[in-house]
PASEBA-1860 file (N, C-alpha, C; in nm, 3 decimals):
! residues 310
1> VGSEMCIR> 0.083/-0.116/0.001/0.002/-0.003/-0.001/0.090/0.124/0.001 ~ 0.055/0.226/-0.079/0.133/0.347/-0.083/0.084/0.448/0.020 ~ 0.172/0.534/0.066/0.138/0.626/0.172/0.230/0.745/0.165 ~ 0.180/0.862/0.218/0.257/0.980/0.229/0.286/1.011/0.372 ~ 0.411/1.041/0.411/0.447/1.074/0.544/0.380/1.205/0.583 ~ 0.328/1.213/0.708/0.268/1.337/0.753/0.302/1.354/0.901 ~ 0.250/1.456/0.968/0.285/1.486/1.106/0.160/1.492/1.190 ~ 0.186/1.469/1.320/0.072/1.462/1.415/0.016/1.598/1.444
9> DRAQILSR> 0.103/1.692/1.484/0.061/1.829/1.524/0.119/1.927/1.431 ~ 0.032/2.015/1.379/0.070/2.122/1.295/-0.015/2.241/1.321 ~ 0.044/2.357/1.345/-0.034/2.471/1.387/0.020/2.599/1.326 ~ -0.066/2.688/1.293/-0.028/2.823/1.250/-0.046/2.910/1.374 ~ 0.063/2.969/1.414/0.067/3.058/1.533/0.025/3.195/1.494 ~ -0.086/3.243/1.560/-0.141/3.374/1.531/-0.117/3.473/1.641 ~ -0.113/3.600/1.608/-0.097/3.703/1.710/-0.225/3.724/1.785 ~ -0.220/3.742/1.918/-0.336/3.763/1.998/-0.348/3.912/2.040
17> VSGVVEAI> -0.252/3.996/2.004/-0.260/4.136/2.029/-0.204/4.209/1.903 ~ -0.231/4.336/1.901/-0.172/4.416/1.794/-0.055/4.496/1.841 ~ 0.033/4.530/1.753/0.153/4.607/1.784/0.263/4.588/1.683 ~ 0.385/4.628/1.723/0.502/4.620/1.635/0.591/4.509/1.681 ~ 0.633/4.423/1.590/0.726/4.313/1.622/0.860/4.370/1.669 ~ 0.891/4.336/1.794/1.014/4.396/1.854/1.133/4.302/1.835 ~ 1.110/4.169/1.844/1.223/4.080/1.829/1.174/3.940/1.791 ~ 1.252/3.867/1.711/1.221/3.735/1.670/1.327/3.645/1.732
25> HCEEGDLV> 1.284/3.541/1.802/1.381/3.465/1.882/1.406/3.325/1.822 ~ 1.353/3.296/1.705/1.379/3.164/1.637/1.362/3.186/1.490 ~ 1.424/3.088/1.417/1.419/3.094/1.268/1.368/2.961/1.218 ~ 1.342/2.954/1.090/1.292/2.834/1.026/1.394/2.723/1.040 ~ 1.339/2.609/1.080/1.426/2.491/1.109/1.467/2.473/1.253 ~ 1.445/2.573/1.334/1.480/2.562/1.474/1.385/2.469/1.548 ~ 1.441/2.390/1.637/1.357/2.304/1.724/1.324/2.378/1.850 ~ 1.199/2.381/1.887/1.152/2.456/2.003/1.073/2.365/2.097
33> STGKVLLS> 1.074/2.401/2.226/0.998/2.322/2.324/0.874/2.401/2.368 ~ 0.783/2.332/2.427/0.658/2.396/2.475/0.691/2.520/2.565 ~ 0.633/2.631/2.540/0.659/2.752/2.616/0.774/2.836/2.572 ~ 0.852/2.789/2.480/0.967/2.869/2.427/0.912/2.995/2.362 ~ 0.973/3.108/2.395/0.935/3.241/2.337/0.981/3.244/2.191 ~ 0.887/3.262/2.098/0.917/3.267/1.956/0.936/3.413/1.904 ~ 0.860/3.498/1.966/0.857/3.640/1.912/0.809/3.732/2.022 ~ 0.858/3.857/2.020/0.818/3.957/2.115/0.756/4.075/2.045
41> IDNDEYRY> 0.646/4.125/2.100/0.579/4.246/2.042/0.602/4.359/2.142 ~ 0.627/4.473/2.090/0.648/4.592/2.176/0.531/4.607/2.272 ~ 0.560/4.615/2.406/0.462/4.605/2.509/0.444/4.723/2.598 ~ 0.498/4.837/2.559/0.494/4.960/2.644/0.349/4.995/2.673 ~ 0.262/4.994/2.569/0.125/5.033/2.591/0.050/4.934/2.685 ~ 0.084/4.806/2.671/0.014/4.706/2.754/0.064/4.709/2.896 ~ 0.189/4.747/2.917/0.238/4.766/3.054/0.178/4.883/3.125 ~ 0.154/4.992/3.050/0.089/5.111/3.107/-0.058/5.075/3.143
49> RLSQAEAN> -0.122/5.000/3.054/-0.260/4.961/3.087/-0.265/4.875/3.215 ~ -0.171/4.790/3.229/-0.168/4.707/3.352/-0.143/4.791/3.474 ~ -0.052/4.886/3.461/-0.024/4.971/3.576/-0.147/5.055/3.617 ~ -0.218/5.100/3.516/-0.337/5.174/3.542/-0.446/5.087/3.610 ~ -0.458/4.963/3.561/-0.557/4.874/3.625/-0.518/4.841/3.768 ~ -0.384/4.815/3.792/-0.339/4.786/3.929/-0.365/4.904/4.025 ~ -0.346/5.024/3.973/-0.373/5.142/4.059/-0.522/5.154/4.088 ~ -0.606/5.129/3.997/-0.750/5.135/4.016/-0.797/5.029/4.115
57> TADLQSRY> -0.736/4.908/4.104/-0.768/4.800/4.195/-0.723/4.836/4.339 ~ -0.602/4.895/4.352/-0.550/4.930/4.483/-0.636/5.032/4.549 ~ -0.685/5.133/4.471/-0.769/5.240/4.528/-0.901/5.183/4.576 ~ -0.965/5.095/4.495/-1.089/5.038/4.538/-1.070/4.941/4.655 ~ -0.957/4.877/4.656/-0.931/4.784/4.768/-0.923/4.859/4.901 ~ -0.861/4.975/4.892/-0.842/5.064/5.010/-0.981/5.109/5.057 ~ -1.066/5.154/4.961/-1.200/5.199/5.000/-1.281/5.085/5.057 ~ -1.274/4.967/4.995/-1.346/4.854/5.045/-1.304/4.816/5.190
65> DRLEEMQK> -1.176/4.818/5.215/-1.127/4.788/5.352/-1.190/4.883/5.455 ~ -1.191/5.012/5.418/-1.242/5.113/5.519/-1.394/5.090/5.538 ~ -1.469/5.065/5.424/-1.611/5.048/5.442/-1.645/4.916/5.510 ~ -1.560/4.817/5.497/-1.587/4.695/5.569/-1.580/4.711/5.716 ~ -1.486/4.790/5.761/-1.480/4.818/5.909/-1.601/4.901/5.954 ~ -1.637/4.993/5.868/-1.751/5.079/5.903/-1.879/5.003/5.898 ~ -1.891/4.905/5.807/-2.009/4.825/5.794/-2.033/4.737/5.916 ~ -1.918/4.689/5.977/-1.929/4.615/6.098/-1.991/4.695/6.215
73> QELVSAEE> -1.963/4.827/6.210/-2.018/4.919/6.312/-2.147/4.984/6.269 ~ -2.197/4.939/6.156/-2.323/4.990/6.097/-2.316/5.140/6.077 ~ -2.201/5.186/6.026/-2.180/5.328/6.000/-2.194/5.357/5.850 ~ -2.222/5.261/5.770/-2.237/5.280/5.624/-2.352/5.198/5.579 ~ -2.424/5.246/5.472/-2.537/5.176/5.424/-2.493/5.046/5.351 ~ -2.582/4.946/5.352/-2.555/4.823/5.277/-2.538/4.848/5.126 ~ -2.614/4.946/5.075/-2.610/4.977/4.931/-2.468/5.028/4.895 ~ -2.416/5.122/4.974/-2.286/5.177/4.938/-2.177/5.068/4.955
81> YEGVKNSL> -2.191/4.986/5.057/-2.090/4.880/5.079/-2.090/4.783/4.962 ~ -2.204/4.738/4.922/-2.216/4.643/4.810/-2.165/4.708/4.681 ~ -2.192/4.838/4.661/-2.148/4.904/4.541/-1.998/4.908/4.525 ~ -1.927/4.939/4.640/-1.778/4.934/4.637/-1.729/4.795/4.623 ~ -1.794/4.701/4.683/-1.753/4.558/4.674/-1.755/4.510/4.527 ~ -1.868/4.545/4.465/-1.879/4.505/4.319/-1.778/4.579/4.229 ~ -1.757/4.705/4.263/-1.661/4.781/4.183/-1.517/4.719/4.195 ~ -1.487/4.672/4.319/-1.356/4.609/4.339/-1.346/4.484/4.258
89> KSAQAEEG> -1.448/4.400/4.251/-1.447/4.279/4.173/-1.423/4.308/4.025 ~ -1.489/4.414/3.977/-1.476/4.455/3.836/-1.339/4.504/3.809 ~ -1.279/4.580/3.901/-1.140/4.627/3.883/-1.036/4.513/3.885 ~ -1.065/4.417/3.971/-0.974/4.299/3.976/-0.975/4.221/3.846 ~ -1.098/4.207/3.789/-1.115/4.144/3.659/-1.043/4.217/3.552 ~ -1.052/4.348/3.548/-0.988/4.431/3.448/-0.835/4.417/3.461 ~ -0.790/4.412/3.586/-0.647/4.397/3.607/-0.599/4.261/3.559 ~ -0.676/4.157/3.586/-0.638/4.026/3.532/-0.638/4.023/3.382
97> LARLTLSY> -0.734/4.088/3.317/-0.737/4.093/3.173/-0.617/4.172/3.116 ~ -0.580/4.283/3.180/-0.469/4.358/3.140/-0.334/4.279/3.153 ~ -0.330/4.203/3.261/-0.206/4.122/3.280/-0.203/4.007/3.173 ~ -0.316/3.946/3.144/-0.322/3.842/3.041/-0.287/3.898/2.907 ~ -0.341/4.017/2.873/-0.309/4.074/2.743/-0.159/4.109/2.732 ~ -0.102/4.161/2.844/0.044/4.183/2.840/0.123/4.056/2.812 ~ 0.077/3.943/2.869/0.143/3.816/2.843/0.146/3.770/2.699 ~ 0.041/3.818/2.624/0.030/3.785/2.479/0.138/3.856/2.396
105> TEVTAPFN> 0.208/3.954/2.451/0.309/4.020/2.374/0.432/3.928/2.355 ~ 0.441/3.824/2.433/0.546/3.724/2.411/0.478/3.600/2.359 ~ 0.496/3.568/2.235/0.433/3.457/2.164/0.519/3.332/2.187 ~ 0.456/3.226/2.244/0.526/3.110/2.285/0.480/2.984/2.201 ~ 0.565/2.884/2.202/0.526/2.761/2.130/0.423/2.678/2.207 ~ 0.320/2.635/2.145/0.217/2.556/2.217/0.249/2.411/2.234 ~ 0.355/2.360/2.168/0.395/2.221/2.176/0.539/2.210/2.120 ~ 0.603/2.096/2.156/0.735/2.067/2.107/0.734/2.050/1.951
113> GAVVTRLV> 0.825/2.111/1.882/0.820/2.093/1.737/0.935/2.174/1.668 ~ 0.914/2.193/1.537/1.017/2.261/1.458/0.940/2.379/1.386 ~ 1.013/2.491/1.378/0.961/2.605/1.304/0.970/2.578/1.159 ~ 0.856/2.570/1.091/0.858/2.535/0.945/0.864/2.666/0.869 ~ 0.791/2.770/0.907/0.787/2.893/0.830/0.773/3.009/0.927 ~ 0.858/3.116/0.905/0.841/3.245/0.971/0.770/3.341/0.878 ~ 0.666/3.403/0.925/0.577/3.478/0.836/0.585/3.631/0.857 ~ 0.660/3.683/0.958/0.669/3.823/0.980/0.814/3.860/1.003
121> DVGQNINI> 0.842/3.996/1.003/0.978/4.045/1.022/0.977/4.149/1.137 ~ 1.098/4.174/1.190/1.114/4.274/1.294/1.069/4.412/1.240 ~ 0.993/4.482/1.325/0.949/4.616/1.285/0.812/4.617/1.213 ~ 0.764/4.500/1.184/0.636/4.490/1.115/0.521/4.520/1.211 ~ 0.421/4.593/1.170/0.307/4.626/1.246/0.204/4.512/1.224 ~ 0.158/4.444/1.330/0.070/4.335/1.313/-0.060/4.355/1.390 ~ -0.163/4.286/1.356/-0.291/4.298/1.418/-0.331/4.162/1.484 ~ -0.437/4.166/1.564/-0.487/4.043/1.617/-0.524/3.947/1.507
129> GTPLFLLS> -0.471/3.825/1.512/-0.500/3.724/1.413/-0.400/3.719/1.299 ~ -0.295/3.804/1.304/-0.191/3.803/1.201/-0.116/3.665/1.214 ~ -0.100/3.589/1.104/-0.011/3.466/1.114/0.132/3.500/1.141 ~ 0.194/3.436/1.235/0.334/3.460/1.271/0.432/3.351/1.230 ~ 0.397/3.227/1.264/0.480/3.112/1.238/0.386/2.990/1.201 ~ 0.450/2.897/1.131/0.395/2.767/1.107/0.484/2.669/1.185 ~ 0.424/2.598/1.281/0.498/2.506/1.375/0.448/2.366/1.351 ~ 0.541/2.271/1.343/0.506/2.132/1.324/0.586/2.041/1.421
137> DFDPLLAR> 0.514/1.939/1.463/0.575/1.836/1.550/0.616/1.719/1.463 ~ 0.747/1.693/1.447/0.792/1.581/1.368/0.811/1.453/1.447 ~ 0.778/1.450/1.569/0.803/1.331/1.654/0.673/1.290/1.721 ~ 0.612/1.182/1.681/0.657/1.098/1.572/0.599/1.136/1.438 ~ 0.652/1.075/1.332/0.595/1.093/1.198/0.470/0.995/1.192 ~ 0.378/1.031/1.104/0.263/0.950/1.084/0.253/0.918/0.933 ~ 0.192/0.805/0.907/0.159/0.768/0.769/0.015/0.726/0.771 ~ -0.065/0.777/0.682/-0.204/0.736/0.671/-0.231/0.658/0.537
145> VHVPSKEF> -0.279/0.543/0.553/-0.304/0.454/0.434/-0.450/0.409/0.436 ~ -0.494/0.370/0.320/-0.633/0.321/0.304/-0.622/0.170/0.254 ~ -0.677/0.086/0.334/-0.668/-0.059/0.305/-0.811/-0.112/0.276 ~ -0.815/-0.221/0.201/-0.954/-0.277/0.173/-1.030/-0.309/0.299 ~ -1.164/-0.283/0.295/-1.244/-0.300/0.414/-1.249/-0.443/0.460 ~ -1.222/-0.541/0.371/-1.226/-0.681/0.411/-1.120/-0.718/0.515 ~ -1.015/-0.629/0.526/-0.908/-0.653/0.620/-0.936/-0.584/0.756 ~ -1.055/-0.528/0.769/-1.089/-0.448/0.890/-1.063/-0.523/1.018
153> KKLKPDQP> -1.112/-0.649/1.026/-1.102/-0.721/1.148/-0.965/-0.774/1.178 ~ -0.873/-0.766/1.080/-0.736/-0.815/1.097/-0.639/-0.705/1.137 ~ -0.685/-0.585/1.155/-0.601/-0.472/1.191/-0.630/-0.429/1.334 ~ -0.526/-0.415/1.411/-0.537/-0.378/1.551/-0.436/-0.274/1.591 ~ -0.467/-0.184/1.687/-0.366/-0.090/1.737/-0.245/-0.161/1.788 ~ -0.127/-0.098/1.766/0.006/-0.153/1.809/0.055/-0.265/1.719 ~ -0.020/-0.299/1.615/0.029/-0.403/1.522/0.150/-0.352/1.447 ~ 0.257/-0.429/1.431/0.378/-0.384/1.364/0.359/-0.363/1.219
161> VELVLESN> 0.429/-0.262/1.160/0.418/-0.229/1.022/0.555/-0.205/0.966 ~ 0.585/-0.239/0.841/0.709/-0.210/0.775/0.686/-0.110/0.663 ~ 0.774/-0.004/0.657/0.761/0.091/0.555/0.888/0.097/0.471 ~ 0.878/0.118/0.347/0.997/0.130/0.258/0.993/0.266/0.188 ~ 1.089/0.355/0.217/1.090/0.487/0.158/1.110/0.476/0.005 ~ 1.026/0.554/-0.060/1.035/0.554/-0.205/1.162/0.613/-0.259 ~ 1.221/0.711/-0.188/1.341/0.783/-0.232/1.466/0.699/-0.234 ~ 1.486/0.618/-0.131/1.617/0.540/-0.124/1.593/0.396/-0.083
169> RQKLKGRI> 1.464/0.349/-0.072/1.434/0.211/-0.040/1.475/0.174/0.100 ~ 1.495/0.268/0.182/1.532/0.241/0.323/1.407/0.191/0.398 ~ 1.425/0.094/0.487/1.313/0.036/0.560/1.303/0.100/0.695 ~ 1.179/0.126/0.732/1.145/0.181/0.863/1.043/0.093/0.934 ~ 1.042/0.101/1.070/0.951/0.023/1.148/0.844/0.119/1.206 ~ 0.718/0.074/1.204/0.609/0.153/1.261/0.512/0.064/1.329 ~ 0.406/0.129/1.381/0.301/0.056/1.444/0.168/0.121/1.414 ~ 0.061/0.041/1.411/-0.070/0.098/1.383/-0.113/0.174/1.512
177> KLVSPVID> -0.149/0.305/1.492/-0.194/0.389/1.601/-0.347/0.393/1.606 ~ -0.408/0.413/1.494/-0.555/0.426/1.487/-0.606/0.350/1.371 ~ -0.724/0.289/1.384/-0.797/0.225/1.275/-0.934/0.293/1.269 ~ -0.960/0.358/1.158/-1.092/0.427/1.148/-1.212/0.326/1.159 ~ -1.313/0.359/1.234/-1.429/0.272/1.240/-1.522/0.285/1.123 ~ -1.493/0.378/1.030/-1.583/0.411/0.919/-1.522/0.362/0.791 ~ -1.602/0.295/0.705/-1.565/0.253/0.570/-1.597/0.364/0.475 ~ -1.505/0.402/0.385/-1.529/0.498/0.282/-1.617/0.434/0.175
185> PSSGTIKV> -1.742/0.479/0.161/-1.831/0.411/0.065/-1.789/0.426/-0.084 ~ -1.711/0.529/-0.115/-1.672/0.552/-0.253/-1.561/0.460/-0.291 ~ -1.477/0.416/-0.200/-1.362/0.332/-0.234/-1.361/0.195/-0.168 ~ -1.449/0.177/-0.066/-1.455/0.052/0.004/-1.333/0.028/0.087 ~ -1.271/0.133/0.136/-1.148/0.118/0.214/-1.167/0.181/0.354 ~ -1.072/0.149/0.442/-1.074/0.215/0.577/-0.937/0.279/0.592 ~ -0.937/0.387/0.671/-0.816/0.466/0.687/-0.745/0.408/0.814 ~ -0.615/0.387/0.795/-0.534/0.337/0.903/-0.415/0.441/0.928
193> TIEIAEYP> -0.395/0.483/1.048/-0.289/0.576/1.083/-0.178/0.495/1.146 ~ -0.053/0.515/1.090/0.063/0.443/1.137/0.160/0.544/1.199 ~ 0.217/0.509/1.308/0.310/0.593/1.380/0.451/0.540/1.363 ~ 0.541/0.631/1.324/0.680/0.594/1.304/0.763/0.670/1.409 ~ 0.802/0.602/1.513/0.869/0.666/1.628/1.016/0.706/1.601 ~ 1.085/0.613/1.525/1.225/0.630/1.497/1.249/0.632/1.352 ~ 1.322/0.732/1.303/1.349/0.746/1.159/1.475/0.828/1.139 ~ 1.540/0.812/1.023/1.664/0.885/1.001/1.638/1.037/0.994
201> AGVRPGEF> 1.742/1.118/1.021/1.727/1.266/1.024/1.679/1.320/0.891 ~ 1.714/1.254/0.783/1.677/1.311/0.650/1.539/1.286/0.610 ~ 1.460/1.211/0.685/1.320/1.186/0.644/1.234/1.303/0.683 ~ 1.148/1.347/0.592/1.064/1.463/0.614/0.916/1.432/0.578 ~ 0.823/1.503/0.638/0.688/1.490/0.596/0.671/1.518/0.448 ~ 0.581/1.448/0.386/0.558/1.460/0.245/0.624/1.351/0.160 ~ 0.723/1.281/0.225/0.790/1.177/0.149/0.698/1.054/0.140 ~ 0.709/0.987/0.023/0.616/0.872/-0.004/0.690/0.744/0.039
209> AEVHIVTE> 0.610/0.646/0.079/0.660/0.518/0.127/0.564/0.409/0.087 ~ 0.619/0.289/0.073/0.537/0.165/0.063/0.512/0.114/0.204 ~ 0.393/0.075/0.229/0.354/0.024/0.363/0.317/-0.121/0.349 ~ 0.378/-0.204/0.430/0.348/-0.349/0.433/0.295/-0.383/0.571 ~ 0.169/-0.430/0.571/0.101/-0.472/0.694/0.069/-0.623/0.684 ~ 0.122/-0.699/0.776/0.088/-0.843/0.776/-0.049/-0.861/0.847 ~ -0.150/-0.908/0.770/-0.282/-0.926/0.829/-0.307/-1.073/0.864 ~ -0.226/-1.165/0.808/-0.247/-1.308/0.836/-0.117/-1.384/0.806
217> RRLGSTLV> -0.090/-1.486/0.883/0.029/-1.570/0.862/-0.018/-1.718/0.842 ~ 0.037/-1.778/0.741/0.008/-1.921/0.715/0.141/-2.001/0.716 ~ 0.158/-2.079/0.816/0.283/-2.155/0.826/0.274/-2.286/0.750 ~ 0.383/-2.334/0.699/0.391/-2.461/0.630/0.324/-2.458/0.493 ~ 0.316/-2.340/0.430/0.249/-2.330/0.300/0.343/-2.372/0.193 ~ 0.288/-2.411/0.078/0.364/-2.446/-0.041/0.375/-2.316/-0.125 ~ 0.497/-2.275/-0.157/0.519/-2.157/-0.240/0.590/-2.196/-0.368 ~ 0.551/-2.121/-0.471/0.612/-2.142/-0.604/0.653/-2.004/-0.653
225> PKIALVTD> 0.752/-1.998/-0.740/0.784/-1.871/-0.808/0.661/-1.823/-0.884 ~ 0.628/-1.696/-0.866/0.507/-1.646/-0.931/0.508/-1.655/-1.083 ~ 0.630/-1.649/-1.140/0.637/-1.656/-1.284/0.598/-1.791/-1.337 ~ 0.594/-1.896/-1.250/0.556/-2.027/-1.299/0.405/-2.034/-1.327 ~ 0.326/-1.948/-1.270/0.181/-1.960/-1.291/0.140/-1.911/-1.432 ~ 0.047/-1.985/-1.491/-0.008/-1.952/-1.621/-0.161/-1.951/-1.611 ~ -0.221/-1.845/-1.672/-0.368/-1.835/-1.674/-0.416/-1.900/-1.803 ~ -0.496/-2.003/-1.791/-0.543/-2.079/-1.909/-0.695/-2.099/-1.898
233> RGEQVLYV> -0.771/-2.028/-1.989/-0.918/-2.043/-1.990/-0.973/-2.015/-1.849 ~ -0.920/-1.910/-1.783/-0.976/-1.870/-1.657/-0.927/-1.944/-1.542 ~ -0.839/-2.043/-1.564/-0.786/-2.125/-1.452/-0.640/-2.085/-1.428 ~ -0.595/-2.098/-1.301/-0.456/-2.079/-1.271/-0.386/-2.216/-1.285 ~ -0.283/-2.221/-1.367/-0.224/-2.350/-1.405/-0.076/-2.349/-1.377 ~ -0.025/-2.460/-1.328/0.120/-2.492/-1.316/0.154/-2.616/-1.398 ~ 0.276/-2.618/-1.449/0.325/-2.742/-1.508/0.435/-2.796/-1.420 ~ 0.422/-2.927/-1.392/0.519/-2.995/-1.305/0.595/-3.093/-1.394
241> AADSTAER> 0.717/-3.120/-1.360/0.798/-3.215/-1.433/0.777/-3.357/-1.383 ~ 0.708/-3.439/-1.465/0.688/-3.584/-1.433/0.781/-3.663/-1.521 ~ 0.892/-3.700/-1.467/0.995/-3.764/-1.550/1.037/-3.671/-1.662 ~ 1.012/-3.704/-1.786/1.058/-3.616/-1.899/0.941/-3.549/-1.965 ~ 0.824/-3.548/-1.902/0.708/-3.484/-1.963/0.650/-3.378/-1.869 ~ 0.578/-3.281/-1.929/0.511/-3.178/-1.852/0.369/-3.220/-1.814 ~ 0.336/-3.202/-1.689/0.204/-3.240/-1.647/0.126/-3.116/-1.606 ~ 0.009/-3.089/-1.665/-0.068/-2.969/-1.638/-0.146/-2.989/-1.510
249> RSVEVGFE> -0.137/-2.892/-1.421/-0.215/-2.895/-1.293/-0.295/-2.765/-1.276 ~ -0.423/-2.782/-1.257/-0.503/-2.663/-1.215/-0.490/-2.647/-1.065 ~ -0.454/-2.529/-1.023/-0.423/-2.504/-0.879/-0.505/-2.398/-0.827 ~ -0.527/-2.397/-0.691/-0.585/-2.291/-0.615/-0.479/-2.206/-0.555 ~ -0.483/-2.075/-0.581/-0.378/-1.983/-0.540/-0.425/-1.902/-0.420 ~ -0.340/-1.892/-0.318/-0.372/-1.811/-0.200/-0.307/-1.677/-0.202 ~ -0.222/-1.651/-0.100/-0.150/-1.522/-0.092/-0.048/-1.514/-0.209 ~ -0.027/-1.388/-0.251/0.075/-1.359/-0.349/0.153/-1.236/-0.309
257> DDNFAEII> 0.282/-1.232/-0.352/0.356/-1.104/-0.342/0.429/-1.085/-0.479 ~ 0.527/-1.001/-0.484/0.594/-0.974/-0.611/0.669/-1.097/-0.664 ~ 0.714/-1.193/-0.584/0.796/-1.299/-0.629/0.732/-1.435/-0.616 ~ 0.648/-1.458/-0.512/0.597/-1.593/-0.487/0.449/-1.594/-0.475 ~ 0.392/-1.717/-0.500/0.249/-1.737/-0.480/0.228/-1.860/-0.394 ~ 0.133/-1.855/-0.307/0.097/-1.969/-0.224/0.005/-2.064/-0.296 ~ 0.033/-2.187/-0.299/-0.056/-2.289/-0.364/-0.128/-2.367/-0.258 ~ -0.261/-2.352/-0.257/-0.341/-2.415/-0.157/-0.374/-2.558/-0.195
265> SGISPDEP> -0.393/-2.583/-0.318/-0.418/-2.723/-0.364/-0.377/-2.735/-0.508 ~ -0.347/-2.861/-0.549/-0.320/-2.885/-0.689/-0.183/-2.952/-0.714 ~ -0.090/-2.925/-0.621/0.044/-2.987/-0.631/0.089/-3.027/-0.493 ~ 0.193/-3.115/-0.489/0.254/-3.156/-0.366/0.380/-3.067/-0.344 ~ 0.423/-3.048/-0.219/0.538/-2.959/-0.192/0.670/-3.009/-0.261 ~ 0.678/-3.144/-0.283/0.806/-3.190/-0.340/0.812/-3.205/-0.489 ~ 0.705/-3.158/-0.558/0.702/-3.175/-0.707/0.775/-3.056/-0.771 ~ 0.866/-3.084/-0.868/0.936/-2.977/-0.939/0.845/-2.902/-1.033
273> VVVKGQRS> 0.857/-2.770/-1.031/0.767/-2.686/-1.109/0.847/-2.622/-1.221 ~ 0.782/-2.622/-1.344/0.844/-2.559/-1.457/0.831/-2.408/-1.451 ~ 0.943/-2.339/-1.462/0.940/-2.192/-1.450/0.997/-2.122/-1.573 ~ 1.038/-2.195/-1.675/1.080/-2.138/-1.805/1.021/-2.211/-1.914 ~ 0.960/-2.139/-2.012/0.898/-2.202/-2.125/0.761/-2.259/-2.101 ~ 0.702/-2.240/-1.983/0.575/-2.308/-1.952/0.457/-2.253/-2.031 ~ 0.465/-2.134/-2.078/0.354/-2.076/-2.153/0.328/-2.148/-2.290 ~ 0.431/-2.210/-2.341/0.416/-2.282/-2.471/0.395/-2.433/-2.453
281> LKHGSLIR> 0.385/-2.475/-2.325/0.373/-2.619/-2.300/0.222/-2.666/-2.313 ~ 0.208/-2.797/-2.335/0.079/-2.858/-2.329/0.100/-2.987/-2.238 ~ -0.013/-3.031/-2.190/-0.003/-3.147/-2.108/0.060/-3.269/-2.186 ~ 0.166/-3.324/-2.130/0.231/-3.438/-2.196/0.344/-3.392/-2.284 ~ 0.376/-3.264/-2.297/0.490/-3.220/-2.372/0.619/-3.272/-2.317 ~ 0.712/-3.308/-2.409/0.846/-3.352/-2.364/0.927/-3.235/-2.314 ~ 0.997/-3.253/-2.201/1.081/-3.151/-2.144/1.215/-3.212/-2.107 ~ 1.313/-3.125/-2.081/1.444/-3.167/-2.031/1.470/-3.091/-1.899
289> ILDEDNDV> 1.496/-3.162/-1.793/1.523/-3.091/-1.664/1.667/-3.044/-1.670 ~ 1.685/-2.916/-1.647/1.826/-2.863/-1.645/1.898/-2.911/-1.525 ~ 2.031/-2.920/-1.540/2.119/-2.958/-1.427/2.104/-2.858/-1.315 ~ 2.095/-2.905/-1.188/2.074/-2.808/-1.079/2.197/-2.716/-1.066 ~ 2.308/-2.757/-1.112/2.429/-2.669/-1.106/2.417/-2.552/-1.197 ~ 2.331/-2.567/-1.303/2.308/-2.455/-1.396/2.182/-2.378/-1.361 ~ 2.090/-2.434/-1.291/1.967/-2.367/-1.266/1.908/-2.424/-1.134 ~ 1.921/-2.353/-1.023/1.876/-2.403/-0.897/1.726/-2.423/-0.889
297> DRAADSTR> 1.647/-2.364/-0.980/1.506/-2.378/-0.984/1.464/-2.501/-1.060 ~ 1.556/-2.579/-1.120/1.530/-2.697/-1.195/1.427/-2.663/-1.304 ~ 1.447/-2.550/-1.374/1.355/-2.501/-1.470/1.364/-2.581/-1.600 ~ 1.255/-2.586/-1.677/1.258/-2.647/-1.808/1.320/-2.554/-1.906 ~ 1.399/-2.608/-2.000/1.466/-2.528/-2.106/1.358/-2.501/-2.212 ~ 1.316/-2.374/-2.225/1.204/-2.343/-2.313/1.239/-2.371/-2.459 ~ 1.360/-2.344/-2.499/1.396/-2.374/-2.637/1.390/-2.515/-2.667 ~ 1.445/-2.601/-2.579/1.441/-2.744/-2.594/1.302/-2.797/-2.591
305> TDREGS> 1.222/-2.743/-2.503/1.082/-2.785/-2.497/1.004/-2.763/-2.625 ~ 1.025/-2.645/-2.683/0.954/-2.618/-2.806/0.991/-2.722/-2.913 ~ 1.118/-2.758/-2.920/1.158/-2.849/-3.024/1.106/-2.993/-2.995 ~ 1.119/-3.035/-2.876/1.079/-3.174/-2.843/0.932/-3.189/-2.833 ~ 0.860/-3.077/-2.802/0.710/-3.090/-2.787/0.640/-3.079/-2.917 ~ 0.711/-3.052/-3.025/0.638/-3.032/-3.154/0.606/-3.170/-3.221
END
């Protein structure tokens, strides 16, 4: 199955306040940890607003403290006392908001990752919502593949997976992280997310890979070279060497890969299979078994077969 490498966390970092970019503390390609300051916005205005809010809170706190003592002696009306109490709560909330806004002038990383793109420059005037950085988490890498729905019950979280990079054929190890519970009705497939925890430094999101997932194992199976199979009138056929003649066998084929096919029925494990010239053979054609020193597959000599079978 083919797949494209992707990443788990990817975020565009936006400004939460307006102002002028005062300093940039990281560049594209830098690795950053959660809470690392990425960028600073000029904060003079926001510091003054906080100082103003703190002064207002302090004034109301002083008034509230005096009225509280007077209220115990019933020297102040309940209405005046409650009015100052509520004003103090409002001032404290405004102070908290001013302090929070000031903190937004230092833009921090929301998770561990790498700076993919820097979108602003020092001295640039930005507004609330201006994109500042594109941040991605490369650890771990993910691969999302779509497999036939008939394999649904054979796929489980933590199941091992092998990946082969398309660029250099390097093999990687992964594991199934998520199996979608929904079948895509247009393709009849299910989405499987694979996690690759360890990979070479040169591997990047967007690279393509072949994904191999073992969904079933059959031990003690009879395998033949795939090139030995011939399709004849809708049947899968093998020719086996019976002494000096070719014997046609209709076989049932199980699993297949690029090189081998599993034979469920039709031949015995110890029978020699013709792997050269078999497409021109007929049942009973004369063949010559090549010396094993010349051909470890004990293949039939196609040129010789054509002559002797005529």
